[in-house]
C-alpha positions as CSV (number, residue, x, y, z in Angstrom):
1,X,0.0,0.0,0.0
2,X,1.1,3.6,-0.7
3,X,0.6,6.6,1.5
4,X,0.4,10.4,1.2
5,X,0.6,12.6,4.2
6,X,0.0,16.3,5.2
7,X,-3.0,18.4,5.7
8,X,-5.9,16.3,4.5
9,X,-9.2,17.9,3.5
10,X,-12.2,16.9,5.7
11,X,-15.7,18.2,6.2
12,X,-14.3,20.3,9.0
13,X,-11.4,21.7,6.9
14,X,-7.8,20.6,6.5
15,X,-6.5,18.4,9.3
16,X,-3.1,16.6,9.9
17,X,-3.3,13.1,8.6
18,X,-2.5,10.5,5.9
19,X,-4.3,8.5,3.2
20,X,-3.4,5.0,2.2
21,X,-4.4,3.5,-1.1
22,X,-3.8,0.5,-3.4
23,X,-5.3,-1.1,-6.5
24,X,-7.1,2.0,-7.4
25,X,-9.0,2.4,-4.1
26,X,-8.8,4.4,-0.9
27,X,-8.0,2.0,1.9
28,X,-7.2,4.1,4.9
29,X,-7.7,7.7,6.1
30,X,-6.1,8.4,9.4
31,X,-4.5,10.9,11.8
32,X,-0.8,11.7,11.8
33,X,1.9,11.3,9.2
34,X,2.5,7.9,7.6
35,X,6.0,6.3,8.2
36,X,6.7,6.4,4.4
37,X,4.8,8.7,2.1
38,X,5.1,9.0,-1.7
39,X,4.1,12.7,-1.4
40,X,3.5,15.2,1.3
41,X,1.5,18.4,1.2
42,X,-2.2,19.4,1.0
43,X,-4.3,16.3,0.2
44,X,-7.7,16.7,-1.3
45,X,-10.1,15.3,-4.0
46,X,-9.4,16.3,-7.6
47,X,-11.2,19.2,-9.3
48,X,-14.1,18.9,-11.8
49,X,-14.0,21.4,-14.7
50,X,-17.7,21.9,-15.1
51,X,-17.8,23.5,-18.5
52,X,-15.3,23.3,-21.4
53,X,-15.0,23.5,-25.2
54,X,-11.6,21.9,-25.3
55,X,-11.4,21.3,-29.1
56,X,-11.4,25.1,-29.4
57,X,-7.7,24.9,-28.6
58,X,-7.2,24.7,-32.4
59,X,-8.8,28.1,-33.0
60,X,-6.5,31.1,-33.2
61,X,-7.6,34.1,-31.1
62,X,-8.8,37.2,-32.9
63,X,-8.8,40.0,-30.4
64,X,-10.9,42.2,-32.6
65,X,-14.0,40.0,-32.5
66,X,-17.0,40.3,-30.3
67,X,-18.4,37.3,-28.4
68,X,-21.0,36.6,-31.0
69,X,-18.5,36.9,-33.9
70,X,-16.2,34.5,-32.2
71,X,-18.4,31.7,-30.8
72,X,-22.0,32.1,-32.0
73,X,-23.4,29.3,-34.1
74,X,-23.3,28.5,-36.9
75,X,-21.0,31.1,-38.5
76,X,-18.8,32.3,-35.6
77,X,-15.1,32.1,-36.0
78,X,-14.8,28.9,-33.9
79,X,-17.3,27.0,-36.0
80,X,-15.6,28.1,-39.2
81,X,-12.2,27.0,-38.0
82,X,-13.5,23.7,-36.5
83,X,-15.2,22.8,-39.8
84,X,-11.9,23.4,-41.6
85,X,-9.6,21.6,-39.1
86,X,-8.6,18.0,-39.9
87,X,-10.0,15.4,-37.5
88,X,-6.5,14.3,-36.6
89,X,-5.6,17.8,-35.4
90,X,-8.8,18.0,-33.3
91,X,-8.1,14.6,-31.7
92,X,-4.6,15.8,-30.9
93,X,-6.0,18.9,-29.2
94,X,-8.5,16.9,-27.2
95,X,-5.7,14.5,-26.1
96,X,-3.4,17.4,-25.2
97,X,-6.0,19.3,-23.2
98,X,-7.3,16.3,-21.3
99,X,-3.7,15.3,-20.3
100,X,-3.0,18.9,-19.2
101,X,-6.1,18.9,-17.0
102,X,-5.2,15.6,-15.3
103,X,-1.7,16.8,-14.6
104,X,-3.2,20.0,-13.1
105,X,-5.5,18.1,-10.8
106,X,-8.7,17.9,-12.8
107,X,-10.2,14.4,-13.1
108,X,-13.3,15.1,-15.1
109,X,-14.4,17.8,-17.5
110,X,-17.9,18.5,-18.8
111,X,-17.6,19.4,-22.5
112,X,-20.2,20.9,-24.8
113,X,-19.0,19.1,-27.9
114,X,-19.8,20.7,-31.2
115,X,-20.1,18.9,-34.5
116,X,-22.9,16.4,-34.0
117,X,-22.2,12.7,-33.9
118,X,-18.8,13.1,-35.6
119,X,-17.7,15.7,-33.1
120,X,-18.8,13.6,-30.1
121,X,-16.8,10.6,-31.4
122,X,-13.7,12.7,-31.3
123,X,-13.9,12.8,-27.5
124,X,-12.6,9.2,-27.4
125,X,-9.2,10.8,-27.9
126,X,-9.1,12.1,-24.3
127,X,-6.3,10.3,-22.5
128,X,-6.0,12.2,-19.2
129,X,-9.0,13.8,-17.5
130,X,-12.3,11.9,-18.2
131,X,-14.8,13.7,-20.5
132,X,-18.4,14.0,-19.5
133,X,-19.7,14.8,-22.9
134,X,-22.8,16.8,-23.8
135,X,-23.4,16.6,-27.5
136,X,-24.6,19.5,-29.8
137,X,-26.6,18.9,-33.0
138,X,-24.9,20.2,-36.1
139,X,-27.7,22.8,-36.6
140,X,-30.2,24.3,-34.1
141,X,-33.0,22.0,-35.0
142,X,-34.4,18.7,-33.7
143,X,-33.5,15.8,-35.8
144,X,-34.7,12.7,-33.9
145,X,-32.3,10.4,-35.7
146,X,-29.3,12.6,-35.1
147,X,-30.2,13.1,-31.4
148,X,-30.7,9.4,-30.9
149,X,-27.3,8.7,-32.3
150,X,-25.8,11.5,-30.1
151,X,-27.3,10.0,-27.0
152,X,-25.6,6.7,-27.7
153,X,-22.3,8.5,-27.3
154,X,-22.9,11.2,-24.7
155,X,-24.3,11.9,-21.2
156,X,-26.9,14.2,-22.8
157,X,-27.3,17.4,-24.9
158,X,-25.8,20.8,-24.4
159,X,-27.6,23.2,-26.8
160,X,-26.6,26.8,-27.2
161,X,-28.8,29.5,-25.8
162,X,-32.6,29.5,-26.4
163,X,-32.1,32.6,-28.6
164,X,-30.4,30.4,-31.2
165,X,-33.4,28.1,-31.5
166,X,-37.1,28.0,-32.4
167,X,-38.4,27.6,-28.8
168,X,-41.0,24.9,-29.6
169,X,-38.4,22.8,-31.4
170,X,-36.0,23.2,-28.5
171,X,-38.8,22.1,-26.2
172,X,-39.4,19.0,-28.3
173,X,-35.7,18.3,-28.3
174,X,-35.2,18.6,-24.5
175,X,-38.4,16.5,-23.8
176,X,-37.0,13.7,-26.0
177,X,-33.6,13.8,-24.3
178,X,-35.1,13.6,-20.8
179,X,-37.4,10.8,-21.9
180,X,-34.2,8.8,-22.7
181,X,-32.9,9.3,-19.2
182,X,-30.2,11.8,-20.3
183,X,-29.5,15.3,-19.1
184,X,-30.0,18.7,-20.7
185,X,-27.8,21.7,-19.9
186,X,-28.0,25.1,-21.5
187,X,-26.0,28.3,-22.0
188,X,-28.1,31.1,-20.5
189,X,-28.1,34.9,-20.2
190,X,-24.5,35.3,-21.3
191,X,-24.7,38.3,-23.6
192,X,-28.2,39.4,-22.8
193,X,-30.8,38.4,-20.2
194,X,-33.0,35.6,-21.5
195,X,-36.5,34.6,-20.3
196,X,-35.7,32.4,-17.3
197,X,-39.2,31.0,-17.1
198,X,-38.9,29.7,-20.6
199,X,-35.5,28.2,-19.9
200,X,-36.6,26.5,-16.7
201,X,-39.7,25.1,-18.5
202,X,-37.1,23.0,-20.4
203,X,-36.1,21.3,-17.1
204,X,-32.3,21.8,-17.5
205,X,-30.0,19.9,-15.1
206,X,-27.8,23.0,-14.9
207,X,-27.2,26.4,-16.6
208,X,-23.9,28.0,-17.8
209,X,-22.9,31.6,-17.4
210,X,-25.9,33.7,-16.2
211,X,-23.8,36.9,-16.3
212,X,-26.9,38.9,-17.0
213,X,-29.1,37.3,-14.3
214,X,-31.3,39.3,-12.1
215,X,-31.7,38.7,-8.3
216,X,-35.0,37.1,-9.1
217,X,-33.4,34.8,-11.6
218,X,-30.8,33.6,-9.1
219,X,-33.4,33.2,-6.4
220,X,-35.4,30.9,-8.7
221,X,-32.4,28.8,-9.5
222,X,-31.7,28.4,-5.8
223,X,-35.3,27.5,-5.0
224,X,-35.4,24.9,-7.8
225,X,-31.9,23.6,-7.1
226,X,-30.7,24.4,-10.6
227,X,-26.9,24.7,-10.4
228,X,-25.0,27.5,-12.4
229,X,-21.6,27.0,-13.9
230,X,-19.5,30.2,-14.0
231,X,-16.6,30.7,-16.4
232,X,-15.2,33.9,-15.0
233,X,-12.0,34.3,-17.1
234,X,-13.9,33.7,-20.3
235,X,-16.7,36.0,-19.4
236,X,-14.4,38.8,-18.5
237,X,-12.4,38.4,-21.7
238,X,-15.6,39.6,-23.4
239,X,-16.3,42.4,-20.9
240,X,-18.8,40.6,-18.7
241,X,-18.6,40.0,-15.0
242,X,-20.4,37.0,-13.5
243,X,-22.4,38.0,-10.4
244,X,-20.7,35.5,-8.2
245,X,-21.3,37.1,-4.8
246,X,-25.0,37.5,-5.6
247,X,-25.1,33.8,-6.6
248,X,-23.6,32.9,-3.3
249,X,-25.9,35.2,-1.3
250,X,-29.0,33.7,-2.9
251,X,-27.8,30.1,-2.1
252,X,-27.2,29.0,-5.7
253,X,-25.1,25.9,-6.2
254,X,-22.2,27.3,-8.2
255,X,-19.6,25.2,-10.1
256,X,-16.6,26.4,-12.0
257,X,-15.7,25.9,-15.7
258,X,-13.0,27.3,-18.0
259,X,-15.0,27.5,-21.2
260,X,-13.4,28.0,-24.6
261,X,-9.9,26.7,-24.8
262,X,-8.8,29.3,-27.4
263,X,-9.1,32.1,-24.8
264,X,-8.8,30.3,-21.4
265,X,-6.6,27.2,-20.9
266,X,-8.4,24.5,-18.9
267,X,-6.4,25.1,-15.7
268,X,-8.7,24.9,-12.7
269,X,-6.0,26.3,-10.3
270,X,-5.9,29.5,-12.4
271,X,-9.7,29.6,-12.6
272,X,-10.2,29.1,-8.8
273,X,-7.7,31.8,-8.0
274,X,-9.5,34.2,-10.4
275,X,-12.8,33.3,-8.8
276,X,-11.4,33.8,-5.3
277,X,-10.1,37.3,-6.2
278,X,-13.4,38.2,-8.0
279,X,-15.4,37.2,-5.0
280,X,-13.2,39.3,-2.8
281,X,-13.7,42.3,-5.1
282,X,-17.5,41.7,-4.8
283,X,-17.5,41.7,-1.0
284,X,-16.9,38.0,0.0
285,X,-13.5,37.5,1.6
286,X,-13.8,33.9,2.6
287,X,-12.5,31.2,0.3
288,X,-14.4,28.1,1.5
289,X,-17.1,28.5,-1.1
290,X,-14.4,28.5,-3.9
291,X,-13.2,25.1,-2.9
292,X,-16.8,23.8,-2.8
293,X,-17.3,25.1,-6.3
294,X,-14.3,23.3,-7.7
295,X,-14.6,20.1,-5.8
296,X,-18.1,19.3,-4.6
297,X,-20.4,21.3,-6.8
298,X,-18.6,20.2,-10.0
299,X,-19.3,16.6,-9.0
300,X,-22.9,17.4,-8.4
301,X,-23.5,18.6,-12.0
302,X,-22.0,15.4,-13.4
303,X,-24.2,13.3,-11.1
304,X,-21.5,12.2,-8.7
305,X,-21.8,12.4,-4.9
306,X,-20.7,16.0,-4.1
307,X,-18.1,15.1,-1.5
308,X,-15.6,17.5,0.2
309,X,-13.4,14.8,1.8
310,X,-11.6,11.6,1.1
311,X,-13.4,8.5,2.3
312,X,-12.1,4.9,2.8
313,X,-13.3,2.1,0.5
314,X,-14.0,4.5,-2.4
315,X,-12.4,4.7,-5.8
316,X,-9.0,6.5,-5.6
317,X,-9.4,10.2,-6.4
318,X,-7.0,12.6,-4.8
319,X,-4.2,15.1,-5.4
320,X,-1.3,16.3,-3.3
321,X,-0.5,20.0,-3.6
322,X,2.8,21.5,-2.3
323,X,2.2,23.3,1.0
324,X,3.5,26.9,1.3
325,X,3.3,26.5,5.1
326,X,0.5,29.1,5.4
327,X,-3.2,28.7,5.8
328,X,-4.0,25.6,3.6
329,X,-7.1,27.1,2.0
330,X,-5.5,30.4,1.1
331,X,-2.4,28.6,-0.2
332,X,-4.5,26.3,-2.3
333,X,-6.8,28.9,-3.9
334,X,-4.5,32.0,-4.2
335,X,-1.0,30.6,-4.3
336,X,-1.0,27.5,-6.5
337,X,-1.8,28.7,-10.0
338,X,1.0,28.0,-12.4
339,X,2.1,24.8,-10.5
340,X,1.4,21.1,-11.0
341,X,0.3,19.1,-8.0
342,X,3.0,16.9,-6.6
343,X,0.8,13.9,-7.3
344,X,-2.5,13.2,-8.9
345,X,-4.1,9.7,-8.5
346,X,-7.4,8.8,-10.2
347,X,-8.1,5.1,-10.2
348,X,-5.1,3.4,-11.7
349,X,-3.9,6.7,-13.3
350,X,-1.1,8.5,-11.6
351,X,0.7,11.7,-12.6
352,X,3.7,13.2,-10.8
353,X,4.4,16.9,-11.0
354,X,7.4,18.2,-12.8
355,X,8.1,21.0,-10.3
């Protein structure tokens, strides 16, 4: 059996302890330092990147374009570039980004995968972090045959915003997806505020962005337990600021994503630091909620138990981050960006940091 030691994350915060594991499972979680440890530092579950478009890594950034000109379907820059990029290059990008995520402590990423069935099949190239794939039809219309084929490959469907669709056709699509036991997630109120009643009538499992949400919108999401994924760096690249503090105050379940890989690399340590600083600017100085967003709430939206601790007799899922000898939470959120964890272990997969 192998051990890691240090400050171990528990429901009560970080405590001195150790974790023992073998054969891809957690065997022991205890107090005190192990006699021999393969890594020592801050020990916690891996992150979940709750919203990505990682194939966008192949798209060159054009700083002159607006959000719509860059990413809006079907003629935005990213769609034009993706349609012209050979499948081999897209597969390479997916493999590279998924490996980079695992090395940086992210075990799972939820990807809105463009390109219909062909695009969804490309996600089999992921070799590091595991993809939780939400397919997107090739065009904003409900083709029963195409959606059925997509649902064979994916966890569900992630359409673009309702403003890109005929609403009744989108309603038919989402009803069909849910009837098959799959999930629906939607971009919502990113550039402009959209009618939340119409969005919620589609019974989404979660929403992405909500930068233009009103207090009433956020209160509804909290009441109905509809999580929101924020992508702060991506939003601010286009001049929009997610109302993170208001989301927290209203009791919304908030998870963190990195969004389009051509403008924001899928590094959750960078993203969590950005979120922590943005929350402080908006009046929330505590960082506990940031860790919950990255660890527990990300798991919730991919239908995993939203744990905030390492539990014996569960699948191996942990990382060890170098301690700076300060407050563990502050060090983790604000002083780790740019580093790789000392060790990442997910099942039988292990990655050791290079620095």
